[in-house]
DRENPAZA-767335 format. One record per residue (C-alpha): residue number from 1; x, y, z. Coordinates in steps of 0.2 Angstrom, whole numbers, plus 5000, padded with zeros to 4 digits. Example, Ala and Ser with C-alpha at 12.3 -4.5 7.8 and 13.67 -1.06 7.14 Angstrom:
<sites>
+-----+------+------+------+
: pos :    u :    v :    w :
+-----+------+------+------+
:   1 : 5062 : 4978 : 5039 :
:   2 : 5068 : 4995 : 5036 :
+-----+------+------+------+
</sites>
This chain:
<sites>
+-----+------+------+------+
: pos :    u :    v :    w :
+-----+------+------+------+
:   1 : 5529 : 5569 : 5347 :
:   2 : 5524 : 5551 : 5350 :
:   3 : 5542 : 5545 : 5350 :
:   4 : 5547 : 5559 : 5363 :
:   5 : 5532 : 5554 : 5374 :
:   6 : 5538 : 5535 : 5374 :
:   7 : 5555 : 5541 : 5379 :
:   8 : 5549 : 5550 : 5394 :
:   9 : 5549 : 5535 : 5406 :
:  10 : 5566 : 5531 : 5401 :
:  11 : 5572 : 5548 : 5404 :
:  12 : 5564 : 5549 : 5421 :
:  13 : 5572 : 5532 : 5425 :
:  14 : 5589 : 5538 : 5419 :
:  15 : 5587 : 5554 : 5430 :
:  16 : 5583 : 5543 : 5445 :
:  17 : 5598 : 5533 : 5443 :
:  18 : 5608 : 5549 : 5442 :
:  19 : 5600 : 5554 : 5458 :
:  20 : 5604 : 5538 : 5467 :
:  21 : 5622 : 5539 : 5461 :
:  22 : 5624 : 5556 : 5467 :
:  23 : 5617 : 5552 : 5484 :
:  24 : 5628 : 5537 : 5486 :
:  25 : 5643 : 5548 : 5482 :
:  26 : 5638 : 5563 : 5492 :
:  27 : 5634 : 5553 : 5508 :
:  28 : 5649 : 5541 : 5506 :
:  29 : 5649 : 5525 : 5496 :
:  30 : 5660 : 5517 : 5509 :
:  31 : 5647 : 5521 : 5523 :
:  32 : 5633 : 5515 : 5513 :
:  33 : 5642 : 5499 : 5509 :
:  34 : 5647 : 5496 : 5527 :
:  35 : 5629 : 5498 : 5532 :
:  36 : 5623 : 5486 : 5519 :
:  37 : 5636 : 5473 : 5523 :
:  38 : 5631 : 5474 : 5541 :
:  39 : 5614 : 5466 : 5538 :
:  40 : 5614 : 5448 : 5543 :
:  41 : 5607 : 5434 : 5532 :
:  42 : 5594 : 5431 : 5545 :
:  43 : 5589 : 5450 : 5546 :
:  44 : 5587 : 5451 : 5527 :
:  45 : 5577 : 5435 : 5527 :
:  46 : 5565 : 5442 : 5540 :
:  47 : 5564 : 5458 : 5529 :
:  48 : 5559 : 5448 : 5514 :
:  49 : 5547 : 5437 : 5524 :
:  50 : 5538 : 5452 : 5531 :
:  51 : 5535 : 5458 : 5513 :
:  52 : 5529 : 5441 : 5507 :
:  53 : 5516 : 5441 : 5521 :
:  54 : 5510 : 5458 : 5515 :
:  55 : 5508 : 5451 : 5497 :
:  56 : 5497 : 5437 : 5504 :
:  57 : 5487 : 5450 : 5514 :
:  58 : 5484 : 5460 : 5498 :
:  59 : 5478 : 5444 : 5489 :
:  60 : 5465 : 5442 : 5503 :
:  61 : 5459 : 5460 : 5501 :
:  62 : 5457 : 5457 : 5482 :
:  63 : 5448 : 5440 : 5485 :
:  64 : 5436 : 5449 : 5497 :
:  65 : 5430 : 5460 : 5482 :
:  66 : 5428 : 5446 : 5469 :
:  67 : 5411 : 5439 : 5465 :
:  68 : 5407 : 5423 : 5473 :
:  69 : 5402 : 5416 : 5456 :
:  70 : 5420 : 5418 : 5450 :
:  71 : 5433 : 5405 : 5450 :
:  72 : 5446 : 5415 : 5458 :
:  73 : 5454 : 5406 : 5473 :
:  74 : 5465 : 5414 : 5486 :
:  75 : 5481 : 5407 : 5479 :
:  76 : 5476 : 5414 : 5462 :
:  77 : 5473 : 5431 : 5468 :
:  78 : 5489 : 5431 : 5478 :
:  79 : 5498 : 5426 : 5462 :
:  80 : 5489 : 5440 : 5452 :
:  81 : 5494 : 5453 : 5465 :
:  82 : 5512 : 5447 : 5465 :
:  83 : 5512 : 5449 : 5446 :
:  84 : 5503 : 5466 : 5447 :
:  85 : 5516 : 5473 : 5459 :
:  86 : 5532 : 5465 : 5450 :
:  87 : 5527 : 5471 : 5432 :
:  88 : 5521 : 5488 : 5438 :
:  89 : 5537 : 5492 : 5447 :
:  90 : 5551 : 5482 : 5437 :
:  91 : 5545 : 5482 : 5419 :
:  92 : 5544 : 5497 : 5407 :
:  93 : 5526 : 5499 : 5410 :
:  94 : 5516 : 5512 : 5420 :
:  95 : 5508 : 5507 : 5436 :
:  96 : 5492 : 5506 : 5426 :
:  97 : 5500 : 5492 : 5416 :
:  98 : 5503 : 5482 : 5432 :
:  99 : 5485 : 5483 : 5436 :
: 100 : 5480 : 5477 : 5418 :
: 101 : 5492 : 5463 : 5419 :
: 102 : 5486 : 5457 : 5436 :
: 103 : 5468 : 5457 : 5430 :
: 104 : 5474 : 5447 : 5414 :
: 105 : 5482 : 5434 : 5425 :
: 106 : 5466 : 5429 : 5434 :
: 107 : 5456 : 5431 : 5418 :
: 108 : 5467 : 5418 : 5409 :
: 109 : 5464 : 5407 : 5424 :
: 110 : 5445 : 5407 : 5422 :
: 111 : 5439 : 5423 : 5430 :
: 112 : 5426 : 5432 : 5420 :
: 113 : 5434 : 5447 : 5412 :
: 114 : 5421 : 5460 : 5419 :
: 115 : 5423 : 5453 : 5436 :
: 116 : 5442 : 5454 : 5435 :
: 117 : 5442 : 5472 : 5430 :
: 118 : 5428 : 5477 : 5442 :
: 119 : 5437 : 5469 : 5457 :
: 120 : 5454 : 5476 : 5452 :
: 121 : 5446 : 5494 : 5451 :
: 122 : 5437 : 5491 : 5468 :
: 123 : 5454 : 5484 : 5475 :
: 124 : 5463 : 5499 : 5469 :
: 125 : 5450 : 5511 : 5477 :
: 126 : 5450 : 5503 : 5494 :
: 127 : 5469 : 5502 : 5494 :
: 128 : 5470 : 5520 : 5490 :
: 129 : 5457 : 5525 : 5503 :
: 130 : 5466 : 5515 : 5516 :
: 131 : 5483 : 5523 : 5511 :
: 132 : 5475 : 5540 : 5514 :
: 133 : 5471 : 5535 : 5532 :
: 134 : 5489 : 5528 : 5534 :
: 135 : 5496 : 5544 : 5528 :
: 136 : 5485 : 5554 : 5539 :
: 137 : 5492 : 5544 : 5554 :
: 138 : 5509 : 5547 : 5548 :
: 139 : 5505 : 5566 : 5548 :
: 140 : 5499 : 5566 : 5565 :
: 141 : 5515 : 5557 : 5571 :
: 142 : 5525 : 5570 : 5562 :
: 143 : 5515 : 5585 : 5569 :
: 144 : 5519 : 5578 : 5587 :
: 145 : 5537 : 5575 : 5584 :
: 146 : 5542 : 5590 : 5573 :
: 147 : 5528 : 5603 : 5573 :
: 148 : 5539 : 5615 : 5564 :
: 149 : 5542 : 5604 : 5549 :
: 150 : 5540 : 5612 : 5532 :
: 151 : 5533 : 5596 : 5526 :
: 152 : 5517 : 5597 : 5536 :
: 153 : 5507 : 5609 : 5526 :
: 154 : 5511 : 5603 : 5508 :
: 155 : 5508 : 5585 : 5514 :
: 156 : 5492 : 5590 : 5522 :
: 157 : 5486 : 5598 : 5506 :
: 158 : 5491 : 5583 : 5496 :
: 159 : 5481 : 5572 : 5508 :
: 160 : 5466 : 5583 : 5506 :
: 161 : 5467 : 5582 : 5487 :
: 162 : 5469 : 5564 : 5488 :
: 163 : 5453 : 5562 : 5499 :
: 164 : 5444 : 5572 : 5485 :
: 165 : 5452 : 5560 : 5472 :
: 166 : 5446 : 5545 : 5482 :
: 167 : 5428 : 5552 : 5483 :
: 168 : 5428 : 5555 : 5464 :
: 169 : 5435 : 5538 : 5460 :
: 170 : 5421 : 5530 : 5470 :
: 171 : 5408 : 5540 : 5462 :
: 172 : 5414 : 5537 : 5444 :
: 173 : 5414 : 5518 : 5448 :
: 174 : 5396 : 5519 : 5455 :
: 175 : 5388 : 5527 : 5439 :
: 176 : 5402 : 5531 : 5427 :
: 177 : 5397 : 5517 : 5415 :
: 178 : 5382 : 5527 : 5409 :
: 179 : 5393 : 5542 : 5405 :
: 180 : 5407 : 5532 : 5396 :
: 181 : 5393 : 5522 : 5386 :
: 182 : 5385 : 5538 : 5380 :
: 183 : 5402 : 5545 : 5375 :
: 184 : 5406 : 5528 : 5365 :
: 185 : 5390 : 5529 : 5356 :
: 186 : 5391 : 5547 : 5352 :
: 187 : 5409 : 5545 : 5345 :
: 188 : 5407 : 5529 : 5336 :
: 189 : 5389 : 5527 : 5332 :
: 190 : 5384 : 5509 : 5328 :
: 191 : 5402 : 5504 : 5328 :
: 192 : 5403 : 5509 : 5347 :
: 193 : 5389 : 5497 : 5352 :
: 194 : 5402 : 5483 : 5355 :
: 195 : 5412 : 5495 : 5367 :
: 196 : 5396 : 5501 : 5375 :
: 197 : 5391 : 5483 : 5378 :
: 198 : 5408 : 5479 : 5387 :
: 199 : 5406 : 5495 : 5397 :
: 200 : 5388 : 5489 : 5402 :
: 201 : 5395 : 5473 : 5408 :
: 202 : 5409 : 5481 : 5418 :
: 203 : 5397 : 5493 : 5426 :
: 204 : 5385 : 5478 : 5431 :
: 205 : 5401 : 5469 : 5439 :
: 206 : 5405 : 5485 : 5448 :
: 207 : 5387 : 5487 : 5454 :
: 208 : 5388 : 5469 : 5461 :
: 209 : 5405 : 5473 : 5470 :
: 210 : 5398 : 5490 : 5478 :
: 211 : 5382 : 5482 : 5483 :
: 212 : 5391 : 5472 : 5496 :
: 213 : 5396 : 5486 : 5507 :
: 214 : 5402 : 5474 : 5521 :
: 215 : 5415 : 5466 : 5510 :
: 216 : 5421 : 5483 : 5504 :
: 217 : 5423 : 5490 : 5522 :
: 218 : 5432 : 5474 : 5527 :
: 219 : 5443 : 5475 : 5511 :
: 220 : 5447 : 5493 : 5516 :
: 221 : 5451 : 5488 : 5534 :
: 222 : 5462 : 5474 : 5528 :
: 223 : 5471 : 5485 : 5517 :
: 224 : 5475 : 5497 : 5531 :
: 225 : 5482 : 5482 : 5541 :
: 226 : 5493 : 5479 : 5526 :
: 227 : 5499 : 5497 : 5526 :
: 228 : 5504 : 5494 : 5544 :
: 229 : 5513 : 5479 : 5538 :
: 230 : 5524 : 5490 : 5527 :
: 231 : 5528 : 5500 : 5542 :
: 232 : 5532 : 5484 : 5551 :
: 233 : 5544 : 5479 : 5537 :
: 234 : 5552 : 5496 : 5538 :
: 235 : 5554 : 5494 : 5556 :
: 236 : 5563 : 5477 : 5553 :
: 237 : 5574 : 5484 : 5540 :
: 238 : 5580 : 5498 : 5551 :
: 239 : 5584 : 5486 : 5565 :
: 240 : 5593 : 5475 : 5553 :
: 241 : 5604 : 5490 : 5549 :
: 242 : 5607 : 5492 : 5568 :
: 243 : 5596 : 5507 : 5570 :
: 244 : 5584 : 5505 : 5586 :
: 245 : 5570 : 5515 : 5579 :
: 246 : 5553 : 5516 : 5588 :
: 247 : 5539 : 5508 : 5578 :
: 248 : 5529 : 5525 : 5577 :
: 249 : 5544 : 5533 : 5569 :
: 250 : 5546 : 5519 : 5557 :
: 251 : 5527 : 5521 : 5553 :
: 252 : 5528 : 5539 : 5550 :
: 253 : 5543 : 5538 : 5538 :
: 254 : 5534 : 5524 : 5529 :
: 255 : 5518 : 5533 : 5527 :
: 256 : 5525 : 5550 : 5522 :
: 257 : 5537 : 5540 : 5510 :
: 258 : 5522 : 5533 : 5501 :
: 259 : 5514 : 5551 : 5501 :
: 260 : 5529 : 5558 : 5492 :
: 261 : 5531 : 5543 : 5480 :
: 262 : 5513 : 5544 : 5475 :
: 263 : 5517 : 5561 : 5467 :
: 264 : 5531 : 5552 : 5456 :
: 265 : 5520 : 5539 : 5449 :
: 266 : 5527 : 5543 : 5431 :
: 267 : 5545 : 5538 : 5437 :
: 268 : 5548 : 5519 : 5434 :
: 269 : 5551 : 5511 : 5450 :
: 270 : 5552 : 5528 : 5458 :
: 271 : 5571 : 5527 : 5455 :
: 272 : 5579 : 5542 : 5464 :
: 273 : 5563 : 5548 : 5472 :
: 274 : 5563 : 5534 : 5485 :
: 275 : 5581 : 5537 : 5490 :
: 276 : 5579 : 5556 : 5491 :
: 277 : 5563 : 5554 : 5501 :
: 278 : 5570 : 5541 : 5513 :
: 279 : 5585 : 5553 : 5516 :
: 280 : 5574 : 5568 : 5519 :
: 281 : 5562 : 5559 : 5531 :
: 282 : 5574 : 5549 : 5541 :
: 283 : 5584 : 5565 : 5545 :
: 284 : 5568 : 5571 : 5555 :
: 285 : 5571 : 5557 : 5567 :
: 286 : 5589 : 5559 : 5568 :
: 287 : 5594 : 5544 : 5557 :
: 288 : 5610 : 5547 : 5547 :
: 289 : 5608 : 5549 : 5529 :
: 290 : 5619 : 5534 : 5524 :
: 291 : 5608 : 5523 : 5534 :
: 292 : 5592 : 5530 : 5526 :
: 293 : 5600 : 5527 : 5509 :
: 294 : 5605 : 5510 : 5514 :
: 295 : 5588 : 5505 : 5519 :
: 296 : 5581 : 5512 : 5502 :
: 297 : 5594 : 5501 : 5493 :
: 298 : 5590 : 5486 : 5505 :
: 299 : 5572 : 5488 : 5500 :
: 300 : 5576 : 5488 : 5482 :
: 301 : 5586 : 5472 : 5484 :
: 302 : 5571 : 5464 : 5494 :
: 303 : 5559 : 5469 : 5480 :
: 304 : 5571 : 5462 : 5467 :
: 305 : 5573 : 5446 : 5475 :
: 306 : 5554 : 5444 : 5476 :
: 307 : 5550 : 5451 : 5459 :
: 308 : 5563 : 5441 : 5448 :
: 309 : 5555 : 5424 : 5452 :
: 310 : 5538 : 5431 : 5449 :
: 311 : 5542 : 5438 : 5432 :
: 312 : 5552 : 5423 : 5426 :
: 313 : 5537 : 5412 : 5431 :
: 314 : 5525 : 5423 : 5424 :
: 315 : 5534 : 5424 : 5407 :
: 316 : 5536 : 5406 : 5407 :
: 317 : 5517 : 5403 : 5409 :
: 318 : 5513 : 5416 : 5396 :
: 319 : 5525 : 5408 : 5384 :
: 320 : 5518 : 5390 : 5387 :
: 321 : 5500 : 5397 : 5384 :
: 322 : 5505 : 5405 : 5368 :
: 323 : 5514 : 5390 : 5362 :
: 324 : 5498 : 5379 : 5366 :
: 325 : 5487 : 5392 : 5357 :
: 326 : 5498 : 5390 : 5341 :
: 327 : 5499 : 5371 : 5341 :
+-----+------+------+------+
</sites>
């Protein structure tokens, strides 16, 4: 049973690769290849640069939530965020694994473990809440552009459910430590005191984060700006492929793309899901399927170009640290 569960991510990844292959064949490998090769080096560099600016912005958001007594500098938080995204998307871990490794990066650099975990949880929450607003804006644009779209109702229901999840996630962080501490003590008795102590430290760190409501609000607002940044990157990508799309249309496609991909969090890299979603959403705005598929592949190329140096550097630093610990 455990073995089959471990194989599930690989199975979903293989299914995703099959979907990508089928889409490329169906829409014409030649058309997709021509669209991709039409992208200039300057256009691709602009596409990459837009994503790098977003990563810096995400590092700023995280830094806003980290306690001032911590040693977390902005460059460290930007680096931690880059590792979080690269490992979560490209290594055979779940998205949660990326969160854990991002927090580990800043902990190793000297940030208190409880502060690193608390700031990560708060960062995930503010980013998620900002994403809900972003998706809501995308739904409004879709309702005006295609009021008869069959996507409106299921996406609106998904957004409502997401809002409830956001509220629940916030409430759990505000007082969940007491509940988890009681569970640990009941299950493990005296042996659970160590875990209970760690939970208490995490709850205290969370309380410090949530006590600064101005910084929470600012972090959520900056996350929303970063979400608009993803729409800008999509806008640049479409123009690099020769499609003169309006910014509002690019925003709608990007927002609803993330809404669909959020449902497929268990698929490594959202392989196949991203391609199918791009094809479906772009068609609403009259964009040919081969161009939509090309943008998805261009996006993967961009993420690969950014992630590989991050992963290689991170692995090198980890190896150096382990070597130093053994010697």
